[in-house]
PATIKE-228705 format. One line per 3 residues: number of its first residue (from 1); their letters; for each residue x, y, z of N, C-alpha, C. Coordinates in pm, whole numbers, always signed. Layout:
// PATIKE-228705
NUM = A = X:Y:Z:X:Y:Z:X:Y:Z ~ ...
// end
This chain:
// PATIKE-228705
1 = MDD = +84:-117:+0:+0:+0:+0:+89:+124:+0 ~ +63:+215:-89:+142:+336:-102:+64:+452:-41 ~ +78:+467:+88:+4:+569:+161:+92:+693:+175
4 = ERT = +45:+805:+125:+120:+931:+129:+152:+973:+273 ~ +67:+936:+368:+87:+977:+507:+208:+912:+570 ~ +253:+798:+517:+364:+728:+577:+498:+764:+515
7 = KPL = +497:+842:+411:+623:+880:+346:+692:+989:+428 ~ +826:+982:+437:+897:+1086:+510:+883:+1220:+440 ~ +885:+1326:+520:+877:+1460:+463:+1007:+1492:+393
10 = SRP = +997:+1553:+278:+1118:+1591:+207:+1172:+1719:+266 ~ +1303:+1728:+267:+1367:+1850:+315:+1376:+1947:+199 ~ +1329:+2070:+221:+1334:+2167:+113:+1477:+2208:+83
13 = TPG = +1501:+2241:-42:+1632:+2290:-81:+1635:+2441:-61 ~ +1754:+2496:-36:+1761:+2641:-22:+1702:+2710:-144 ~ +1626:+2815:-119:+1559:+2885:-228:+1417:+2836:-250
16 = DAS = +1385:+2722:-192:+1249:+2667:-201:+1156:+2759:-121 ~ +1035:+2779:-171:+940:+2870:-107:+911:+2827:+37 ~ +896:+2697:+62:+866:+2653:+199:+987:+2675:+290
19 = HDA = +1106:+2661:+235:+1229:+2687:+312:+1236:+2835:+347 ~ +1208:+2920:+249:+1209:+3064:+272:+1103:+3105:+374 ~ +987:+3044:+366:+880:+3075:+462:+921:+3032:+602
22 = HEE = +985:+2916:+614:+1032:+2869:+744:+1135:+2967:+800 ~ +1230:+3007:+717:+1332:+3103:+761:+1268:+3232:+811 ~ +1169:+3280:+740:+1102:+3404:+779:+1028:+3388:+911
25 = RVR = +961:+3276:+929:+888:+3251:+1054:+984:+3241:+1172 ~ +1096:+3173:+1152:+1196:+3159:+1259:+1253:+3297:+1292 ~ +1289:+3372:+1190:+1345:+3506:+1212:+1247:+3594:+1289
28 = AAF = +1123:+3596:+1244:+1023:+3681:+1309:+998:+3638:+1453 ~ +987:+3509:+1478:+960:+3460:+1613:+1073:+3494:+1709 ~ +1195:+3467:+1667:+1307:+3491:+1756:+1342:+3639:+1769
31 = DDL = +1318:+3718:+1665:+1334:+3863:+1678:+1234:+3918:+1778 ~ +1111:+3869:+1771:+1008:+3912:+1865:+1044:+3872:+2008 ~ +1094:+3750:+2024:+1137:+3705:+2156:+1250:+3793:+2207
34 = GAK = +1348:+3823:+2123:+1460:+3908:+2164:+1413:+4045:+2210 ~ +1316:+4101:+2137:+1262:+4231:+2176:+1191:+4222:+2311 ~ +1121:+4113:+2333:+1049:+4094:+2460:+1147:+4079:+2577
37 = LGD = +1259:+4013:+2551:+1357:+3992:+2658:+1426:+4122:+2696 ~ +1450:+4205:+2596:+1510:+4337:+2621:+1638:+4332:+2701 ~ +1647:+4420:+2799:+1768:+4434:+2880:+1789:+4320:+2979
40 = RAT = +1689:+4238:+2999:+1704:+4126:+3093:+1801:+4021:+3042 ~ +1818:+4016:+2911:+1903:+3912:+2851:+2050:+3948:+2865 ~ +2123:+3859:+2927:+2268:+3873:+2939:+2332:+3820:+2811
43 = PET = +2459:+3844:+2791:+2525:+3785:+2674:+2511:+3632:+2669 ~ +2515:+3568:+2786:+2500:+3422:+2790:+2360:+3378:+2747 ~ +2256:+3448:+2794:+2121:+3409:+2754:+2096:+3442:+2607
46 = RAS = +2153:+3551:+2558:+2140:+3582:+2415:+2205:+3475:+2330 ~ +2320:+3423:+2376:+2386:+3315:+2303:+2299:+3190:+2303 ~ +2232:+3163:+2414:+2142:+3048:+2420:+2026:+3064:+2323
49 = VES = +1971:+3184:+2316:+1860:+3211:+2223:+1908:+3195:+2079 ~ +2028:+3242:+2049:+2082:+3228:+1913:+2105:+3082:+1876 ~ +2148:+3001:+1973:+2165:+2858:+1949:+2031:+2791:+1921
52 = LRA = +1930:+2833:+1995:+1795:+2780:+1971:+1745:+2821:+1833 ~ +1771:+2946:+1796:+1730:+2994:+1664:+1797:+2911:+1553 ~ +1926:+2889:+1567:+1999:+2814:+1465:+1947:+2670:+1453
55 = ATL = +1923:+2605:+1565:+1872:+2468:+1563:+1733:+2462:+1502 ~ +1649:+2560:+1535:+1514:+2566:+1478:+1520:+2593:+1329 ~ +1606:+2683:+1289:+1622:+2716:+1148:+1667:+2594:+1068
58 = DKD = +1760:+2517:+1125:+1812:+2398:+1058:+1720:+2276:+1071 ~ +1614:+2290:+1151:+1523:+2178:+1180:+1601:+2060:+1236 ~ +1694:+2090:+1326:+1780:+1990:+1387:+1723:+1954:+1525
61 = AAR = +1647:+1846:+1528:+1574:+1808:+1650:+1667:+1777:+1766 ~ +1774:+1705:+1741:+1864:+1667:+1850:+1929:+1790:+1911 ~ +1974:+1879:+1826:+2037:+2002:+1875:+1935:+2090:+1946
64 = LRA = +1814:+2097:+1893:+1709:+2177:+1955:+1674:+2123:+2093 ~ +1659:+1991:+2104:+1630:+1930:+2233:+1741:+1960:+2334 ~ +1867:+1946:+2289:+1980:+1971:+2377:+1983:+2117:+2422
67 = QLD = +1956:+2208:+2331:+1954:+2351:+2366:+1840:+2382:+2463 ~ +1724:+2324:+2438:+1610:+2346:+2529:+1640:+2292:+2668 ~ +1701:+2174:+2675:+1738:+2117:+2805:+1837:+2208:+2877
70 = DVK = +1933:+2262:+2802:+2033:+2351:+2859:+1969:+2478:+2915 ~ +1877:+2536:+2838:+1809:+2657:+2883:+1727:+2627:+3007 ~ +1657:+2516:+3007:+1573:+2481:+3123:+1658:+2465:+3248
73 = EKH = +1775:+2406:+3233:+1863:+2382:+3347:+1932:+2510:+3396 ~ +1979:+2592:+3303:+2061:+2708:+3341:+1984:+2839:+3357 ~ +1878:+2855:+3282:+1809:+2984:+3277:+1658:+2965:+3295
76 = GWL = +1616:+2943:+3417:+1475:+2917:+3444:+1383:+3026:+3391 ~ +1420:+3151:+3410:+1334:+3261:+3364:+1325:+3262:+3211 ~ +1435:+3230:+3144:+1433:+3226:+2997:+1347:+3109:+2950
79 = WEE = +1355:+2997:+3019:+1270:+2882:+2987:+1123:+2923:+2993 ~ +1089:+2997:+3098:+951:+3044:+3115:+910:+3134:+2998 ~ +999:+3222:+2957:+970:+3311:+2843:+953:+3231:+2715
82 = LTT = +1038:+3132:+2693:+1027:+3049:+2572:+896:+2973:+2566 ~ +858:+2915:+2679:+739:+2830:+2679:+610:+2910:+2674 ~ +617:+3040:+2701:+496:+3121:+2694:+494:+3213:+2572
85 = HPR = +600:+3209:+2493:+603:+3293:+2372:+530:+3219:+2260 ~ +419:+3273:+2211:+336:+3198:+2116:+405:+3159:+1986 ~ +484:+3247:+1928:+547:+3215:+1800:+657:+3109:+1815
88 = VTA = +739:+3124:+1918:+846:+3027:+1940:+787:+2891:+1975 ~ +688:+2891:+2063:+623:+2766:+2101:+559:+2697:+1980 ~ +498:+2774:+1893:+435:+2717:+1773:+540:+2651:+1684
91 = LVN = +656:+2715:+1668:+761:+2656:+1586:+814:+2526:+1645 ~ +841:+2527:+1776:+891:+2407:+1841:+788:+2294:+1834 ~ +662:+2326:+1857:+557:+2224:+1848:+545:+2170:+1706
94 = ELA = +555:+2258:+1608:+547:+2215:+1468:+660:+2117:+1436 ~ +781:+2150:+1478:+894:+2061:+1453:+874:+1927:+1525 ~ +821:+1930:+1645:+796:+1806:+1718:+692:+1721:+1648
97 = LMG = +586:+1784:+1598:+482:+1710:+1526:+532:+1650:+1396 ~ +629:+1716:+1335:+686:+1666:+1211:+785:+1552:+1236 ~ +810:+1525:+1365:+901:+1418:+1398:+1047:+1458:+1389
100 = L = +1070:+1585:+1388:+1209:+1631:+1377:+1272:+1643:+1514
// end
C-alpha cells in the first residue's frame, strides 16, 4: 500500500518557497522574543537564544532538544519566556509534530 501519510517529509532545498517561509517565521519569532527579553538578557542568555534559533532554522531536532534542556537547566526565567512565547512555542511544536 502506497500511503502518502507514511512517506517521510522531504527537506526543502535552499531557495524553495517553503524553506524561505520557514526562515522568515523563525526570524520573526526569535526577533520578537529578543525584543520581549530586552535588557534582561545577558550575553550568555542571548547566546542560548541564538543557538535555539539556529537549531530551529536547521530543523535539527537533536540540537534543539539539547539547547532546550540547557536553557531549562541554566536559565529558568528564559525557559519560562520560551514556553509562553506563542510564535516560538508554535515553531517548536510544529517541529515536534513533524518528527524532527
